[in-house]
C-alpha positions as CSV (number, residue, x, y, z in Angstrom):
1,X,19.5,-2.6,-3.2
2,X,17.0,-4.8,-1.5
3,X,13.7,-3.6,-3.2
4,X,10.8,-4.9,-1.5
5,X,11.4,-5.4,2.3
6,X,8.8,-6.0,5.1
7,X,5.2,-6.4,4.7
8,X,1.4,-5.2,4.6
9,X,-0.2,-2.5,6.3
10,X,1.4,0.7,6.8
11,X,2.4,3.0,9.5
12,X,3.3,6.8,8.4
13,X,2.1,10.1,9.6
14,X,3.1,13.6,9.2
15,X,4.0,13.8,13.2
16,X,3.9,17.6,13.2
17,X,1.7,19.2,16.2
18,X,-1.8,20.7,14.6
19,X,-1.0,23.9,12.9
20,X,-4.5,24.7,12.8
21,X,-7.5,23.6,15.2
22,X,-9.5,21.8,12.7
23,X,-12.4,19.1,13.5
24,X,-12.2,15.6,11.7
25,X,-13.9,15.3,9.0
26,X,-17.3,13.3,8.4
27,X,-16.6,9.5,8.1
28,X,-18.9,9.3,5.4
29,X,-18.1,11.1,2.3
30,X,-20.1,11.4,-0.5
31,X,-20.7,9.3,-3.6
32,X,-21.4,11.7,-6.0
33,X,-20.0,12.9,-9.5
34,X,-17.8,10.1,-10.6
35,X,-16.2,10.3,-13.8
36,X,-16.2,8.1,-17.1
37,X,-12.6,6.7,-17.1
38,X,-11.1,5.6,-20.3
39,X,-7.6,5.0,-21.6
40,X,-6.2,4.2,-25.3
41,X,-5.3,0.6,-26.6
42,X,-1.8,1.4,-26.2
43,X,-2.0,1.0,-22.2
44,X,-4.1,-2.1,-21.8
45,X,-2.7,-4.3,-25.0
46,X,0.4,-4.1,-23.2
47,X,-0.6,-5.1,-20.0
48,X,-0.3,-1.8,-17.8
49,X,-3.9,-1.9,-16.9
50,X,-4.0,-5.6,-15.9
51,X,-4.2,-6.8,-12.4
52,X,-0.7,-7.4,-10.8
53,X,1.2,-10.4,-10.3
54,X,1.4,-10.6,-6.5
55,X,5.1,-11.9,-7.5
56,X,6.1,-8.3,-8.4
57,X,5.0,-7.1,-4.8
58,X,6.5,-9.8,-2.5
59,X,8.2,-9.2,0.6
60,X,12.2,-9.2,0.8
61,X,13.1,-10.2,4.4
62,X,16.6,-10.3,6.2
63,X,15.2,-10.4,9.6
64,X,13.3,-12.9,12.3
65,X,10.6,-11.3,14.4
66,X,10.0,-13.4,17.4
67,X,7.0,-12.6,19.7
68,X,8.1,-12.5,23.4
69,X,5.5,-14.7,25.3
70,X,6.4,-14.9,28.9
71,X,6.0,-17.6,31.4
72,X,6.0,-17.7,35.2
73,X,9.3,-19.0,37.0
74,X,9.9,-21.0,39.9
75,X,11.2,-17.8,41.6
76,X,8.3,-15.7,40.9
77,X,9.7,-13.9,37.8
78,X,8.8,-14.2,34.1
79,X,11.3,-15.5,31.3
80,X,11.3,-16.3,27.8
81,X,14.2,-18.1,26.1
82,X,14.5,-18.3,22.5
83,X,17.7,-20.0,20.7
84,X,18.4,-18.1,17.4
85,X,20.6,-19.4,14.8
86,X,22.6,-16.1,13.0
87,X,24.7,-17.2,9.6
88,X,26.4,-13.9,9.4
89,X,27.1,-12.0,12.9
90,X,29.6,-9.6,11.4
91,X,26.8,-7.2,11.6
92,X,23.4,-7.7,12.9
93,X,20.8,-5.9,14.7
94,X,18.6,-6.7,17.6
95,X,15.3,-4.5,18.1
96,X,13.5,-5.0,21.6
97,X,10.0,-3.6,20.8
98,X,7.5,-3.9,23.9
99,X,5.7,-1.3,26.0
100,X,6.7,-2.8,29.3
101,X,10.7,-3.0,27.7
102,X,12.2,-1.0,30.5
103,X,11.1,-3.6,32.9
104,X,13.1,-6.4,31.1
105,X,16.2,-7.3,31.6
106,X,17.6,-8.6,28.2
107,X,20.6,-10.8,27.7
108,X,22.2,-12.6,24.9
109,X,24.5,-15.7,24.9
110,X,27.0,-16.1,22.0
111,X,27.7,-19.3,20.4
112,X,30.8,-19.8,22.5
113,X,28.6,-19.2,25.7
114,X,29.6,-15.5,26.5
115,X,26.5,-13.8,28.0
116,X,26.1,-10.3,27.3
117,X,23.8,-8.0,29.5
118,X,22.3,-5.4,27.4
119,X,21.4,-3.1,29.9
120,X,25.7,-2.8,30.1
121,X,25.6,-2.5,26.1
122,X,27.1,0.9,26.2
123,X,30.4,-0.8,28.3
124,X,30.6,-3.8,25.9
125,X,32.8,-4.1,22.7
126,X,31.2,-4.2,19.5
127,X,27.8,-3.0,20.7
128,X,25.8,-0.1,20.1
129,X,22.6,1.2,21.8
130,X,20.0,3.3,20.5
131,X,16.6,4.3,21.5
132,X,14.2,4.6,18.7
133,X,10.8,4.9,16.9
134,X,9.5,2.3,14.7
135,X,6.6,4.1,13.0
136,X,5.2,7.6,12.8
137,X,2.9,9.9,14.1
138,X,0.2,8.2,16.5
139,X,1.6,4.8,15.4
140,X,4.9,5.4,17.0
141,X,6.4,2.2,18.9
142,X,9.3,2.8,21.1
143,X,12.5,0.2,21.2
144,X,16.0,-0.2,21.9
145,X,17.9,-0.7,18.8
146,X,21.4,-3.0,19.3
147,X,24.0,-3.0,16.6
148,X,26.4,-6.0,17.1
149,X,29.4,-6.1,15.3
150,X,32.7,-8.4,14.8
151,X,30.9,-11.5,16.4
152,X,30.8,-15.2,15.5
153,X,28.0,-16.9,13.7
154,X,26.1,-19.7,15.4
155,X,23.3,-20.5,17.5
156,X,22.7,-17.5,19.7
157,X,20.4,-17.6,22.8
158,X,17.8,-14.6,23.6
159,X,16.4,-14.3,27.3
160,X,14.1,-12.0,28.4
161,X,13.3,-11.8,32.2
162,X,10.9,-9.2,34.4
163,X,10.1,-9.3,38.1
164,X,6.6,-8.2,37.1
165,X,3.9,-10.3,35.3
166,X,2.7,-8.9,31.9
167,X,-0.2,-6.4,31.4
168,X,-1.9,-9.0,29.3
169,X,-1.2,-12.8,29.5
170,X,-3.2,-13.2,26.1
171,X,-0.5,-13.1,23.0
172,X,2.7,-12.1,23.3
173,X,4.2,-9.1,25.8
174,X,6.4,-7.4,22.8
175,X,8.4,-8.6,19.6
176,X,12.4,-9.2,19.1
177,X,13.2,-8.6,15.8
178,X,16.6,-9.7,14.6
179,X,18.1,-8.3,11.4
180,X,21.2,-10.5,9.9
181,X,22.2,-7.2,7.2
182,X,25.1,-9.2,5.9
183,X,23.9,-12.6,5.3
184,X,23.3,-12.7,1.4
185,X,20.6,-15.4,2.4
186,X,17.2,-13.7,2.2
187,X,13.5,-14.5,2.2
188,X,11.1,-13.9,-0.7
189,X,7.3,-14.0,0.1
190,X,4.2,-13.2,-1.6
191,X,0.6,-14.0,-1.7
192,X,-0.4,-16.7,-4.2
193,X,-3.3,-14.5,-5.8
194,X,-5.6,-11.6,-5.0
195,X,-8.7,-13.6,-4.9
196,X,-9.1,-12.4,-1.0
197,X,-12.8,-13.6,-0.7
198,X,-14.4,-15.4,2.2
199,X,-15.2,-18.9,1.7
200,X,-11.9,-19.4,-0.6
201,X,-8.4,-20.5,0.0
202,X,-5.6,-18.1,0.4
203,X,-2.0,-19.3,-0.3
204,X,1.4,-17.6,0.6
205,X,4.5,-18.4,-1.4
206,X,7.9,-18.2,0.0
207,X,11.5,-19.3,-1.1
208,X,15.1,-18.4,0.1
209,X,17.3,-16.4,-2.3
210,X,20.8,-15.0,-2.6
211,X,20.9,-11.2,-2.6
212,X,23.8,-10.7,-4.7
213,X,22.3,-12.8,-7.8
214,X,18.6,-11.3,-7.4
215,X,17.4,-8.6,-9.7
216,X,16.1,-5.3,-8.3
217,X,13.0,-5.2,-10.8
218,X,12.0,-9.0,-10.9
219,X,10.9,-11.4,-8.3
220,X,14.2,-13.4,-7.3
221,X,15.0,-16.9,-7.9
222,X,14.4,-19.6,-5.4
223,X,17.8,-21.4,-3.9
224,X,17.7,-25.2,-4.3
225,X,20.7,-26.1,-2.6
226,X,19.5,-24.9,0.8
227,X,17.6,-26.7,3.6
228,X,14.3,-25.3,4.3
229,X,11.7,-25.8,7.4
230,X,9.0,-23.5,6.5
231,X,6.1,-22.7,8.8
232,X,2.8,-20.6,8.3
233,X,0.9,-19.1,11.1
234,X,-2.3,-17.5,10.2
235,X,-4.5,-15.4,12.7
236,X,-8.1,-14.9,12.1
237,X,-10.2,-11.9,12.9
238,X,-11.9,-14.0,16.0
239,X,-8.5,-14.5,17.5
240,X,-7.9,-17.8,16.5
241,X,-4.6,-19.2,15.1
242,X,-4.3,-21.7,12.3
243,X,-1.2,-23.2,11.9
244,X,0.4,-25.3,8.8
245,X,3.7,-26.8,7.5
246,X,4.8,-25.3,4.1
247,X,5.3,-27.8,1.3
248,X,7.3,-28.0,-1.9
249,X,5.2,-30.5,-3.5
250,X,3.4,-28.8,-6.4
251,X,0.0,-28.8,-4.6
252,X,0.0,-25.6,-2.2
253,X,0.4,-22.8,-4.9
254,X,4.0,-23.5,-4.9
255,X,4.5,-24.2,-8.7
256,X,6.6,-27.0,-9.6
257,X,7.2,-29.7,-7.0
258,X,11.2,-29.6,-5.5
259,X,12.0,-26.4,-7.2
260,X,13.0,-24.9,-3.9
261,X,9.3,-22.5,-3.7
262,X,7.4,-23.5,-0.6
263,X,3.4,-23.2,-0.1
264,X,1.1,-22.9,2.5
265,X,-2.8,-22.6,1.9
266,X,-5.5,-21.6,4.5
267,X,-9.3,-21.3,4.2
268,X,-10.6,-17.9,5.2
269,X,-13.8,-18.7,6.3
270,X,-15.2,-14.7,6.9
271,X,-14.6,-11.2,5.9
272,X,-12.1,-9.4,7.9
273,X,-8.5,-8.8,8.4
274,X,-5.9,-11.8,8.8
275,X,-2.3,-11.6,10.0
276,X,0.3,-14.0,9.0
277,X,3.8,-15.0,9.6
278,X,6.0,-17.0,7.4
279,X,8.5,-18.6,9.7
280,X,11.6,-20.2,7.7
281,X,14.4,-22.3,9.7
282,X,17.2,-23.7,7.2
283,X,20.6,-24.1,6.6
284,X,22.9,-22.5,3.6
285,X,24.9,-25.0,1.5
286,X,27.9,-24.2,3.8
287,X,26.0,-25.7,6.6
288,X,25.0,-22.5,8.6
289,X,22.0,-22.4,10.1
290,X,19.8,-19.4,9.8
291,X,16.2,-18.1,10.9
292,X,13.8,-15.6,8.7
293,X,10.4,-14.7,9.1
294,X,8.2,-12.2,7.2
295,X,5.1,-10.7,8.3
296,X,1.8,-10.3,6.5
297,X,-1.6,-8.4,7.0
298,X,-4.3,-8.9,4.4
299,X,-8.2,-8.0,4.1
300,X,-10.8,-10.4,3.1
301,X,-13.9,-9.5,1.7
302,X,-17.3,-11.0,0.9
303,X,-17.3,-12.7,-2.3
304,X,-20.9,-10.7,-3.0
305,X,-21.0,-10.9,-6.9
306,X,-21.3,-13.6,-10.0
307,X,-21.1,-11.7,-13.1
308,X,-23.2,-13.2,-16.0
309,X,-22.8,-10.8,-19.1
310,X,-23.7,-7.9,-20.6
311,X,-27.5,-6.5,-21.4
312,X,-28.7,-4.5,-24.2
313,X,-26.4,-1.7,-24.8
314,X,-28.4,1.7,-24.8
315,X,-27.6,4.8,-26.6
316,X,-27.3,8.0,-24.5
317,X,-27.3,11.3,-26.6
318,X,-24.9,12.0,-29.3
319,X,-21.8,9.9,-28.2
320,X,-22.6,8.1,-25.4
321,X,-23.2,4.1,-25.3
322,X,-24.5,2.5,-21.7
323,X,-23.3,-1.1,-21.3
324,X,-24.9,-2.2,-18.5
325,X,-23.2,-5.4,-16.8
326,X,-25.3,-7.8,-15.3
327,X,-24.7,-10.3,-12.5
328,X,-26.3,-12.1,-9.3
329,X,-25.6,-11.0,-5.9
330,X,-24.2,-13.8,-4.0
331,X,-23.6,-12.0,-0.7
332,X,-22.9,-8.5,0.8
333,X,-22.3,-6.2,-1.8
334,X,-20.4,-2.8,-1.1
335,X,-22.5,0.5,-2.3
336,X,-19.6,1.4,-4.5
337,X,-17.8,-0.8,-6.7
338,X,-14.9,-0.2,-9.3
339,X,-15.7,-1.7,-12.5
340,X,-13.1,-2.0,-15.3
341,X,-13.1,-3.5,-19.1
342,X,-11.3,-3.9,-22.5
343,X,-13.6,-3.0,-25.3
344,X,-13.0,-4.8,-28.6
345,X,-14.2,-4.8,-32.1
346,X,-13.4,-5.8,-35.7
347,X,-11.1,-4.0,-38.6
348,X,-12.7,-3.7,-41.7
349,X,-10.7,-7.5,-42.5
350,X,-12.8,-8.9,-39.7
351,X,-9.8,-9.5,-37.2
352,X,-10.3,-8.4,-33.5
353,X,-9.1,-4.8,-32.8
354,X,-8.9,-2.8,-29.3
355,X,-11.0,-0.2,-29.0
356,X,-10.5,1.4,-25.3
357,X,-10.3,0.5,-21.6
358,X,-13.2,1.6,-19.6
359,X,-13.6,1.8,-15.8
360,X,-15.3,4.1,-13.4
361,X,-16.9,3.8,-9.8
362,X,-20.4,2.0,-10.1
363,X,-23.3,2.1,-7.8
364,X,-24.9,-1.4,-8.3
365,X,-28.4,-1.4,-9.3
366,X,-29.8,-4.3,-7.5
367,X,-33.4,-5.7,-8.3
368,X,-35.9,-7.7,-6.2
369,X,-34.8,-11.2,-8.1
370,X,-31.4,-10.9,-6.6
371,X,-30.1,-9.5,-10.0
372,X,-27.7,-6.5,-10.0
373,X,-27.1,-4.0,-12.6
374,X,-23.6,-2.4,-13.0
375,X,-23.5,0.3,-15.7
376,X,-20.4,1.3,-17.6
377,X,-20.1,4.2,-20.2
378,X,-18.1,4.2,-23.3
379,X,-17.6,7.5,-25.6
380,X,-18.3,6.3,-29.0
381,X,-15.9,8.3,-30.3
382,X,-13.5,5.4,-29.5
383,X,-14.8,3.4,-31.7
384,X,-14.4,5.9,-34.8
385,X,-10.8,6.6,-33.5
386,X,-10.4,2.8,-33.8
387,X,-12.1,2.6,-36.9
388,X,-13.8,-0.5,-35.7
389,X,-17.2,-2.0,-36.2
390,X,-19.5,-4.9,-34.8
391,X,-19.5,-7.7,-33.5
392,X,-18.2,-6.0,-30.3
393,X,-17.1,-7.2,-26.8
394,X,-15.9,-6.7,-23.7
395,X,-12.7,-8.6,-22.5
396,X,-10.9,-8.6,-18.9
397,X,-14.3,-7.2,-17.2
398,X,-13.4,-7.2,-13.7
399,X,-15.5,-5.7,-10.8
400,X,-13.5,-4.7,-7.6
401,X,-14.0,-3.2,-3.9
402,X,-13.6,0.4,-4.2
403,X,-11.9,0.6,-1.0
404,X,-9.1,-2.3,-1.2
405,X,-9.5,-2.9,-4.8
406,X,-9.6,-6.3,-4.6
407,X,-11.6,-8.2,-7.4
408,X,-14.9,-9.2,-6.5
409,X,-15.7,-10.9,-9.8
410,X,-14.6,-11.4,-13.1
411,X,-14.9,-12.2,-16.7
412,X,-12.6,-13.3,-19.4
413,X,-15.1,-12.0,-22.2
414,X,-18.8,-11.2,-22.9
415,X,-20.4,-10.0,-26.2
416,X,-22.1,-6.5,-26.2
417,X,-25.4,-6.9,-27.7
418,X,-25.8,-3.2,-29.5
419,X,-28.6,-2.3,-32.0
420,X,-27.5,0.9,-33.1
421,X,-24.4,3.0,-32.5
422,X,-24.6,6.9,-32.1
423,X,-23.1,9.2,-34.7
424,X,-20.1,9.6,-33.0
425,X,-19.0,6.2,-33.9
426,X,-19.1,7.2,-37.4
427,X,-17.4,10.8,-37.1
428,X,-13.7,11.6,-37.9
429,X,-11.4,11.4,-34.8
430,X,-7.9,12.3,-34.8
431,X,-7.0,11.4,-31.0
432,X,-8.2,11.0,-27.6
433,X,-10.2,14.4,-26.3
434,X,-10.6,14.8,-22.4
435,X,-14.1,14.1,-23.0
436,X,-13.3,10.7,-24.1
437,X,-10.9,10.2,-21.4
438,X,-13.1,11.3,-18.7
439,X,-16.5,11.8,-19.6
440,X,-18.2,15.3,-20.1
441,X,-17.5,17.6,-17.3
442,X,-20.5,18.7,-15.0
443,X,-22.2,21.2,-16.6
444,X,-23.5,22.8,-13.5
445,X,-22.3,23.0,-10.3
446,X,-21.5,20.0,-7.9
447,X,-24.5,19.5,-6.3
448,X,-24.4,17.1,-2.6
449,X,-21.1,17.5,-1.8
450,X,-20.9,21.0,-0.4
451,X,-18.7,21.5,2.7
452,X,-19.6,24.0,5.7
453,X,-17.0,26.5,5.3
454,X,-17.7,27.3,9.0
455,X,-16.3,24.2,10.1
456,X,-12.8,25.1,8.8
457,X,-10.3,27.7,10.3
458,X,-6.8,28.8,8.9
459,X,-7.8,29.9,5.5
460,X,-10.6,31.9,3.3
461,X,-13.9,30.0,3.6
462,X,-15.3,32.3,0.5
463,X,-15.1,30.7,-3.0
464,X,-12.5,31.5,-5.1
465,X,-9.5,29.3,-6.2
466,X,-7.1,27.9,-3.7
467,X,-3.8,25.7,-3.0
468,X,-5.2,22.9,-0.9
469,X,-2.4,21.7,1.6
470,X,-2.9,17.8,2.4
471,X,-1.5,15.9,4.9
472,X,-0.9,11.7,5.1
473,X,-2.1,8.9,6.8
474,X,-2.5,9.0,10.6
475,X,-1.3,12.8,10.5
476,X,-1.9,14.6,13.6
477,X,-2.3,17.8,11.4
478,X,-1.3,19.6,8.9
479,X,2.7,19.0,8.3
480,X,3.1,22.1,5.8
481,X,4.4,25.5,7.1
482,X,1.9,27.7,5.6
483,X,3.9,30.7,5.9
484,X,5.7,29.3,2.6
485,X,2.6,29.2,0.6
486,X,-0.2,31.9,-0.7
487,X,-4.0,31.7,-1.1
488,X,-3.8,28.4,0.3
489,X,-6.3,26.1,2.0
490,X,-5.9,23.7,4.6
491,X,-7.3,20.3,4.6
492,X,-7.0,18.3,8.0
493,X,-8.6,14.5,8.9
494,X,-6.5,14.3,11.8
495,X,-5.5,10.8,13.3
496,X,-7.6,8.7,10.9
497,X,-6.9,5.6,9.0
498,X,-8.4,6.3,5.5
499,X,-8.4,4.1,2.4
500,X,-7.0,5.9,-0.7
501,X,-11.0,6.4,-1.8
502,X,-12.3,7.7,1.6
503,X,-9.5,9.7,1.9
504,X,-9.9,11.7,-2.1
505,X,-13.7,11.8,-1.6
506,X,-13.1,13.7,1.7
507,X,-10.9,16.1,0.1
508,X,-13.5,16.5,-2.5
509,X,-16.2,17.4,0.0
510,X,-13.8,19.9,1.9
511,X,-13.1,21.3,-1.3
512,X,-16.4,21.9,-2.7
513,X,-16.5,25.3,-1.0
514,X,-13.9,26.5,-3.3
515,X,-14.5,27.1,-7.3
516,X,-11.1,25.3,-7.9
517,X,-8.4,24.2,-6.7
518,X,-4.8,22.5,-6.8
519,X,-3.0,20.5,-4.2
520,X,0.2,19.6,-2.7
521,X,0.2,16.2,-0.6
522,X,2.2,14.7,1.6
523,X,2.7,10.9,1.9
524,X,-0.6,9.3,1.7
525,X,-1.9,12.7,0.4
526,X,-0.4,12.6,-2.6
527,X,-2.1,9.0,-3.5
528,X,-5.3,10.3,-2.2
529,X,-5.1,13.3,-4.6
530,X,-4.2,11.0,-7.6
531,X,-7.3,9.1,-6.6
532,X,-9.6,12.1,-6.5
533,X,-8.2,13.4,-10.0
534,X,-8.6,9.9,-11.6
535,X,-12.6,8.8,-10.5
536,X,-14.2,12.1,-9.5
537,X,-14.8,15.4,-10.9
538,X,-13.9,18.0,-8.2
539,X,-12.3,21.4,-8.0
540,X,-8.8,19.9,-9.4
541,X,-10.9,19.7,-12.9
542,X,-11.4,23.4,-12.7
543,X,-8.1,24.8,-11.8
544,X,-5.4,26.6,-14.0
545,X,-1.3,26.9,-13.8
546,X,1.3,24.9,-14.3
547,X,1.1,21.7,-12.0
548,X,-2.3,20.0,-10.9
549,X,-0.9,17.7,-8.1
550,X,2.5,18.0,-6.1
551,X,3.6,15.5,-4.0
552,X,6.6,15.0,-1.3
553,X,7.4,11.6,0.1
554,X,4.1,9.7,-1.0
555,X,4.6,5.6,-1.2
556,X,2.7,5.3,-4.8
557,X,4.3,1.6,-4.8
558,X,3.7,1.2,-0.9
559,X,5.9,1.1,1.9
560,X,7.7,-1.6,3.5
561,X,6.5,-0.8,7.5
562,X,3.5,-2.9,7.2
563,X,3.2,-6.4,8.8
564,X,5.3,-6.2,11.9
565,X,4.1,-3.0,12.8
566,X,0.4,-4.2,12.8
567,X,1.4,-6.8,14.9
568,X,2.8,-4.5,17.4
569,X,-0.3,-2.3,17.5
570,X,-1.9,-5.2,19.0
571,X,0.5,-5.3,21.8
572,X,1.1,-1.1,22.4
573,X,-2.7,-0.6,21.7
574,X,-1.9,2.6,19.5
575,X,-1.9,3.6,16.4
576,X,-4.6,4.2,13.3
577,X,-4.9,0.7,12.2
578,X,-4.0,-1.2,9.1
579,X,-3.8,0.2,5.5
580,X,-4.0,-2.2,2.7
581,X,-3.7,0.5,-0.1
582,X,-0.4,1.4,1.8
583,X,1.2,-1.9,1.4
584,X,3.1,-3.3,-1.7
585,X,0.1,-5.2,-2.6
586,X,-2.5,-2.8,-1.9
587,X,-0.6,-0.4,-3.8
588,X,-0.2,-2.7,-6.6
589,X,-3.9,-3.2,-7.3
590,X,-4.5,0.5,-6.8
591,X,-2.1,1.6,-9.6
592,X,-3.4,-1.2,-11.9
593,X,-6.5,1.3,-12.6
594,X,-4.6,4.6,-13.0
595,X,-4.6,5.4,-16.5
596,X,-1.4,7.6,-18.2
597,X,-3.3,10.8,-18.5
598,X,-3.9,10.9,-14.7
599,X,-0.5,10.0,-13.8
600,X,1.1,12.7,-16.4
601,X,-0.6,15.6,-14.1
602,X,1.6,14.3,-11.0
603,X,4.7,15.9,-9.9
604,X,6.6,14.4,-7.3
605,X,9.7,14.4,-5.2
606,X,11.5,11.6,-3.0
607,X,14.2,12.5,-0.3
608,X,16.4,10.3,1.8
609,X,19.0,10.9,4.8
610,X,22.6,12.3,4.2
611,X,24.8,9.8,3.5
612,X,28.5,10.2,4.6
613,X,31.5,7.8,4.6
614,X,32.3,7.9,8.4
615,X,29.2,7.1,9.9
616,X,26.5,4.6,9.9
617,X,23.8,7.0,8.3
618,X,20.1,6.5,8.3
619,X,16.5,8.7,8.9
620,X,15.1,6.3,11.4
621,X,17.4,3.5,13.2
622,X,14.9,1.8,13.9
623,X,13.1,1.2,10.3
624,X,16.7,1.4,8.6
625,X,16.9,-2.5,9.2
626,X,13.8,-2.9,7.4
627,X,14.1,-0.5,4.7
628,X,16.2,-0.5,1.6
629,X,18.8,2.2,1.2
630,X,18.1,4.8,0.1
631,X,15.0,5.8,2.4
632,X,13.2,8.7,4.0
633,X,12.5,6.7,7.2
634,X,9.2,5.2,6.0
635,X,9.7,5.5,2.1
636,X,11.9,3.6,0.1
637,X,13.6,5.8,-2.7
638,X,12.3,3.0,-5.5
639,X,8.7,2.7,-3.8
640,X,8.2,6.3,-4.3
641,X,8.5,6.4,-8.1
642,X,5.3,6.9,-10.0
643,X,6.2,5.9,-13.5
644,X,4.2,8.4,-16.2
645,X,4.2,11.1,-13.9
646,X,6.8,13.9,-13.7
647,X,9.7,12.5,-11.5
648,X,11.3,16.4,-9.9
649,X,14.2,14.8,-8.5
650,X,15.6,12.9,-5.2
651,X,17.1,15.0,-2.4
652,X,19.6,14.1,0.4
653,X,19.5,15.4,3.8
654,X,15.7,15.1,4.4
655,X,13.6,12.7,6.2
656,X,9.8,11.7,6.0
657,X,8.8,13.4,9.4
658,X,10.0,15.1,12.4
659,X,11.8,13.3,14.7
660,X,14.4,11.7,12.4
661,X,17.9,12.4,11.9
662,X,17.6,14.9,9.1
663,X,14.9,17.8,8.7
664,X,11.3,16.9,8.0
665,X,11.2,17.2,4.1
666,X,7.9,19.1,4.1
667,X,10.1,21.9,5.6
668,X,12.1,22.6,2.5
669,X,11.4,26.0,2.1
670,X,12.8,26.1,-1.4
671,X,11.1,23.5,-2.6
672,X,7.8,25.0,-0.7
673,X,8.4,28.1,-2.8
674,X,8.6,26.6,-6.0
675,X,5.7,24.4,-5.4
676,X,3.8,27.1,-4.3
677,X,5.0,29.2,-7.7
678,X,4.0,26.5,-10.2
679,X,0.8,25.1,-8.5
680,X,-2.5,25.2,-9.8
681,X,-5.4,27.0,-8.2
């Protein structure tokens, strides 16, 4: 199985017609009621809560995505021609993706100079033609999929012509995507770091590897006996393009010189969304030419903070230490930040001993002199449990943007100035309690986050206990068949693009009208529910039952339908936009802050297409060339796994949403009945 495929910014959707007429929620969810998040030493001394290595979120590509930029011809038509080397033509696919594709005449010329008019594909030997959709819901991009079998490798030529001028002469009119599915030579590309801050250099690193020698669980080894000519193209938020050759010289974030790994660096001057494409032309050890590309989208944020250390630690009540991180504002700073750190003390012999990992959503407290305080809290029972004493220090301090989880500032170590410890630090503690892991539950009813019950239709709006049904990214409405559930409430935020954190707070705000709720989430809805339970107090914490959060088809580790879909959205002019949290990189950053106690409250299922021996099987033929099997048409099975959670199994014969070959996974009435029975409320 090819683990990591396409790239960054994801397109998924429930795709069902809205079952209830519900208005969109507010774009400004409240920021009340954060938890005092903590985890035991066992979770951070092993690196589980460290920021991820970008190598582990790399993209593995077997395709080339080519922009079609039509040019005027002498006869008044518009044409485009591109030579494409194909190193294994026994089984490859060509996707034609453009809003104007029906007006295009697409022809390919084989290496032996035989021209094939793809309008006649149904009558040509060795070519199958299918019309498909790449993407989901409000971000579906129609295209023609041509699969070729039994042809010779070599240099193919693709020609596109149109009798009419393109709708826009700025940028490409469409894309051709060629996937060489049988070739073992694949492209592996990743960001050099997650320091995606304005004014810094951002690097992309790439290499060719042999698929049969690659591990599924680690980054593949670069081949050194292939000849490569890689190029990096980066599009800035203002539309400008930066093009540079990539180098294997040890000076471009590429490791050692001459190791087969190439790097390219670009300075990102301003915050915003950047798109990039790595284009690699090369020759295999056998001398066969090939072409591979990878597509990327990544956010750049303002570098708004410099950390300086910890001010005097304060004792609050009988068990809480308030730890005020201090820093200097260096630019724009978000209204909410995610802060995390390891707490260390000393044992009876004076050796360093880990105490706890602490984290939480923090509102920066800025002063007139440009300084800022970011308060973290530590339950002193952790000190007692570790049998630790002074001096104490924070290690691996990080401040992250709460929407993208990109680190804004870091400190390796800073001392904690503690004049006194609360009594709890010298108490007898046998294990971590819920208060130690989450902080004290709010004693009074949550305030400031009440939704208006009259705004929602389809379920009771009185207080009580509910099972909340939650959709996914860019969904047109509720996908769940409500007849399968009892005592439910429907959350709908239709056709929207939300970060996990924004999504989570909207769920919390809507759920505030109920005394308690459990939840069932589809796709990104599962991510948002885990984000909510980890970082905020809500009705989830008041619920009772067997299963707090249940999810189906949730991309806990991201989804491969990403960078190319962001590019397609630019030419089709539809879609909800890019979503960093749903990419491999964004998901890895997000998961690095989710402790075990939160993961343990999740019960999840994955699905994929029915696989039979007598036919080519898939959920979505257009996305199948970009996903590693098995997949549900949007999410690969491996990417739907959440370590530390309850894996309820994988079921074939069910696809991510409607319009695919098999039935939509949320229409599985048997599983829905099970989730309804065991759900918290």
